[in-house]
N, C-alpha and C positions, 0 to 999 in steps of 0.2 A: 697258360700260366696253371699253377695247381689251386685246386680249390681250397676252402678254410679247412674241412675235415681232413685233407690229406695232409696238411701240416701242423696241425694241433694235436700232439701227441705228447705224452709223457718226457719223453726226451727232449721235446720243443722247451716244455715248461722248465725242466731243469737248466736248459740251455740258458734262456732267459733269465731265471732266477740267479744262475752264476754271474752273468754280466750284471745285473743290479747290484749284487751282494759285495764285487770285487770293483766295481766302480770303472772298470775300463774294458774294451774287447779284448786288449793287448793281456792284462791279468787272467781274466777269464778264458782266454786261450789256452795259457800255460796251466790253468787249473783244470781244465779239461781234456788236455792232452792235444789239443789241437794248433794247426795252423792259424795266426790271426785272420788273414784272407778269407780262409774256410769258415771261420765263425762269420765273418762279416757277408759272406756269401747266401750262410743260412739264414740268418737273420733278415735279409733283404727278400729270402724267398717268402718267410713269414708274412712280413710287410706288406709283399706284392698281393699274395693270397688275400690278407684283410683290407686291403688298399688303406692301409693307415700305417704312421710313423708311429713305433713303437719307443724308441731311443732319439733324445735330443743329443746331435754330434757337433754341435757348434762349439762345445766347452770341453775343456781338455779330458774330463771324465764323462762316461756314457749316462747321462740321466734318463730317467724312464718319463714319457710324457704321460698325459693323463689317461690315453687310450693302452699305454703300456701297463699303466699299475693297475688299470681295471682287468687286463687281459691275465694278470698273476693272481690278482685276488681271486678272480673266476677259476683260473689254473688250479690252485692250491682246493679249491672248494672240489673240482671235479676230479681230482686224486684222490680227496678222500673218500669221495663217493665210489670210484672206483677200485677202492681198497675195501670199502665197506662191502659192495655187491661181492667182489672175490670170497669175502669172509662169507656172507650170505649161500652163495654158491656151494662152497665147500660143506657147510653145515647142514645144505639141503641134501646134498648127496649122501649124507649119514640117515637119510629117511625122515628128517622134517620138511612138512608142507610149507611151500611161500605163503598160504594164508589160508586162514580157519575160520569160517563163519559160524556164529553160532546164532540162531534163531530162537529166541525167547519170550515165552507167551507174557502177557503184562501184568499177570495173574501169579508170577513166580516172584519171590521176595529179590527185590533187587540190591539189597545189601550183600546177601549170600553172593550172588551172580559177580558183584563188584570184588569181593573178597577173593573169590575162585580166581578170577582174571588177574587179581594182583598176585597172587599165589603163582598162577602159569607165566606172568612177563617178569616175575623177580629174576631169575637167572637169564634174562636176554635172549628167549629163543629166537632163531630162525624166522620163524612162523610170524608174520602179520596177524593179528587178531582183530576181529570185524562185529560186533555185535549190532542184530536187529532186532527190534521190539516191535511184537506182533500180537494177533489177538485170536482167539478160536479157530477155525480151519485154516486161518490164513499162517498159523504158526507150522502145520505139517506141510502146506501150499510150497512154502519156501524151498524145502527139503525136496519136495515132488519133482518141482522145477530146477532143481540145482542150483537155487540162490542162496543155499546154505547145506553147512555139512553136517551139522547137529541142530536138533530142534529139543526145547526143553520147554515143559508143559502141554503136551501134544494130550487132545482132547480125542480125538479121533481113533480108530483102529488103524496104526500106521502098517500094520504086518499085510495090509489085503493088496499094498504097492510092493511090486517086486524089486529087490534089490535095496530094501530098505528092512532095518532091524530096528526095532526096540524093547523096551524093558519099563517094567512100572517104577514112577515117579512116586507115588502115594495119592492117598486121599486128602480131599480138601474140603471143608466143611464150611458152605456159605449159609449166613444169617441175612434174614431180612431186617433193614434197619433205616431209620428216618432221624432227621434232625429234631430237636425237643419241639419246636416251635411247628412243625408240619402237621395237620391236620390227624393224622393217623398215629399220631404220638399218643393221643389222648383217647382213641376208639377203644370199646370195647375187643377183648380177645377171648378166643382167637379171631385173628380177621378173615373175614369170608372174601373169596375171590370177585364177589359181587359188589363189596366194598372197596376193594382195593383198584377195582377196574376204572372207577372214576375218578381217578389220582394218577398225574403223569408219573411214568417209569423213567427212570436214568437207565440207558443200556450202552455197553460198549460196544461198538461197531466192529463186525468181523474185517479182518485184513486181506481176506483173500481177494485176488484181483480176479472181478467178473463174478457173475452169479450173485445169488441173493446171500449167500454165506449162514452161520448158525445164530440162533437167537435163544436165551434160555430165560424162563421166569416171567415171559411178557404174557398178557391175556387178552385176546380177541378183543379190539377196540378201544383197546386203552391208548391214550397219547403216551407218546415218548419222546425223550429228549437224548439223542444219540450221541456219543463221546467218542475219543480215539482209546484211551486207555482206562486200565482199571484206578489208576490214580486220578486222572480226571473224574471219573466217576464218584469217588471218594468226595474230591472237593465238591461236585455238583450237590451231593446228598448232604455234607456237611452246611450247606448254604440254604438247605431246602428246596432246591430245584424240583425234587422227586424223590420216588422212593424205588426202593430195590435190594437185591441182594448183593452181599458182600463179601468177600474173604473173611471169614471169622478172624485169623490171625492179624489181619489189616484193620477189621474194626474195632478188635480188642482194645485197644488204649482209648479209643474217642469213646466208647462206649462206658469205660470206667472212668474217664474223666467228665462223662455227662455231655458231650458233643454231639454223641449219637445214642437213640434208643432202640433197643434191639425189640422187636414185636414178634409174637407167637401167629402163625398162620393155621388155617384147617388144612394147609397142604402138609404133605410129610417135610422135613429137613432136607434141605439140598445136599446132596453129598456129589463131589465130582473127582473120578478117577484120572488121573494124569499122568501121563508116561513121557519118557525121553526116548527118541529114534535119531538114528544116523543112518547115513549112506556106506554102504559097503558093496564093492565088485564081486561076483563071485568068485573064491579061492583065492582071495587077496587080503592082506593083514590091513587093518587100519594104519594111516603114518603116525608118528611120533607125537604131535600134537592132538590129534584126536583121542588117540591112546590115553594121553594124559588125562583127557578128560573124561574118557569112559571110566579110568581106572577111579577117579573122585567120584563118580556117581555110583560107582558099586559099592560105597561106603553109606551106611543108613545115617549114621549124622550129619551127611551132605544133602541127602534127600530129603532129610527132616527140615533142616535149615532153609531149602530152597522153597519148602511151603510156608514157614511159619516165621524166619526172622527177618522182618521187616524193620525199618528206621521209623525213628519217631522223632519227629522235631530235632533238636541238635541234641539228644541223648545216648546217640550212636546208632547200634542195629536191630535194636530190641522193638522200633516200630516203623514208622512209615517214610521219614524224611518231608513228610507232608505236616505243616502247622494248621490246626484246626482255626478256622477264619472266627472273628467274634460274628453273635448271635444278631441276624435282622433284628431291629426292633418291631417290625410289625410281621404278622404270620403271612406265610405264603396263600396266595390264592387257590383253592380246591378247583379242581375239573371233575 
């Protein structure tokens, strides 16, 4: 006896649909150019392979059973998927990658990333797009380990790894900020490290797999509250859960609204040099999807927007997409 995968072919689904549409084996046979006995024999083969009755033959008309209706529903879906796969294969053959994975550091403006994704996906390319949010050295690690094709917001020197190319994205200024009810909001400036050391810092965890990862701006012996992303760090500092450095474009609307207070330190202002990096085999050209992103990243306006254009509440792409919480009624306890 034949197996289900041997009989469930596009021709089989077309045959069953013809019977259901014509209402009888005889009329379907004429439409298909077959002898009725041949058509009946083919249907029996399918029913035997599935161990299910597909048509109720007790009446004059051939009526689908519940199993037959389910088979035609699924058959229509499978035929649609076959057509979609064929279209994707034809388009991939023109140089499009099946999938492109972007590793984006959480310090990069998410509004701009999504706008770029929208522009990339608008013409419905055959390449599936996948985003990964990473932090610090984890952004580059996904590229080195083959988990990503393009990394945006790399803080390390990517060119020390063979097969990886990188270009500057730009500089990002970080500012030291606290909530208005935090004790450091009212301390005399410039703030000394010895004073800051006694207050909890909010730090973003390095997403690197294994090892200790990178840390920035932390002082020896300082209590730390570790969060997974820069957006979570912003939320924590808005609530007075700690102090720390934030990207100036991200913190700016909250400083202007009075939800954060920027403080001057004895230490110099922190500037981060970010880059973007991608994998490329020797003497090979990037696929068309990767090349699309590299072309956009060559544009100064795109690089600037990735560092600066955050969402702000419900007001579009100028801020962060995170609403400042109400200020607690009592002060946070210092450490």
